[in-house]
N, C-alpha and C positions, 0 to 999 in steps of 0.2 A: 504493500500500500504506500509505503514511504517513497518508493521509486516512481510510482504513478503521480504522486503529488508534485515531485520535481519536474516531471515531464509536462504536466499540465501547466505549471508555472512558467516553464521555458517556452511553451507554445503560446501562452497568453502574453508573455513579454514580447515575443517575436511579432505577434499580431499587433500589439500596441505600438511598437516601434515602426512597423510597416505602415500603420495608419498615420502616425505622426509625420514620418518622412514623406509619405504620399501626399498628405495635406500640405506640407511645406512646398513640395514640388508643384502642386496644383496652384498654390498662391503665387509662386514665382512665375509660372507660365502666364497666369492672369495679369500680373504686373507688367511683364514684357509685352503682352498683347495690347494692353491699354496704353502703355507708353508709345507703342508703334502707331496706334490709331490717333493719339493726340498729336504726335509729331507729324504724321501724314496730313492731318487737318491744318496744322500750322504752316506746313510747306505749301499746301494748295493755296491758302490765303496769301502767302508770300508771292507765289507765282502769279496769282491774279493781279497783284500790285504791279508786277513787271509789265503786264499788258497795257499799262497806262503810258508806256514810253514808245509811242508810235514814231516810226521813221517818216517824218513828213516829206522829206525830199523824195524818198522812194515812192511814197504814196501819191505824190503829185505827178509822177510819171505815168500813172495808170490812165489808159485811154478809154477802154470799153469796160464799164462796170456793170453792164447788163448781163454778162456771163459770169459764172462762178469764179473762174480764174482771175477775172478782173477785180473781184471783190476781196481777194486775199489780203490779209493784214501783215504789214512788215513792221518789225520792231527795231528800234535803235539798240543794238546789242549791248554796247558798253553801259548805256544808261539803264537798260532793263536789268542787267546783271547787278549793277550797283544798288538799284532799288530792291531787288529780290534779296540780296544779302542783308541790307539794312532791315527789311521786314522780317527776315529769319531771326535776326538778333532781337527784334522787338517781340515777335510772336513766341519765341522760345524763352524769352527773358534771359538774354545773355549779356555779359559785359563785353568790353572791347577786345578782351582776350579770348572771347567765345566760351567763357566758363559760365555755368548756370548761376544766376543770382539767387538770393535766399528765397524769393517768392516764385521761383520757377518750378514747374512740375517735374523737371529733370532732377532726379534724386542725387546723382553723383555730381557734387559741386567742385571737386578738385581737378578733374580731368576736363579738358576743353572739348566742345563739340567741333568736329572737323567737317567743314564744307568741302566735300570732295569734288563736286561739279555743279556749276550753274551754266547751262548751255542754252542759248537761244537758237532755235531752228526756224529760219524764215522760208517762205515758199520757194525761193530760188535754190534752196539746198535740199528740197524734198522731192520724192520720198527718200527716206533714209532709215537707218537702224541706229539706235543709241548705243552708248558704250556697254550697256547691260542687256542688249538684245531686244529692245522695244521698237516695234515698227511705227514710224511716224509718217503721216500724209498731209498734215495741216500745221500751221504755225503753232509751235510748242516751246515751252520753257521746261527743260529737263533739270531736275534738282536731285542731287545725291548728297546725303549727310551721314555722318557716323556719330551716333549718340552714345556717350559713356553710360554703362550700367554695371552695378555690382551684383553679381549673381551668387546667391548663397551656395556654399560648398564648392564653388568653382573659382570665384574671384572676379576681378574687373575685366570687362570685355567692352567692345564697341558693337553696337547694333546698327547695321546698315539699312538706311531707308532711301528708296529711290521712288521719285514721284514725277511723272510727266504731266505738266499742266498745259492742256491744249486749248485752242480756240473753241473747240466744240462745247466746252463748258459754258461759254457765253452765248453760243448760238441757240441753246435751248430756250433762253429767256429773251434774248435781244438779237434779232436778225440783223446781220451786218450787210 
């Protein structure tokens, strides 16, 4: 009987630890997923801000706007990239060194957010494929960032988030 008691205690302890560690893993996955969604939304909003930087010189060259190709939107690349970067800093609540401020939803405050890519694709460069394999056919701002995250039992990592912000997002509500 004494041997069965120890076996039951061992099995109960294993089940308890499995439940605890399983719960911790589920919570960590939930945190990573929610961080990804929040970062993606912030990047989309930042990309939309970049669409305010229309290349007026290129747009003035358009002759026939009755056909779809004549209605394409050209962006000033340098200005759009600058605006997108500044909005990323605002939306993710980053300081000038790209580290999260105290009121940022990014929990890792010591490691900087890395902006890997902000690329503006104008109609004369399309169709194309982005650096991470996304096919593009319309004016798009492609943003890739690396977000620092401390994962329990693993350590610090960077989570890569890639977001193409295309002109289609505006066409649903506002016909150009």
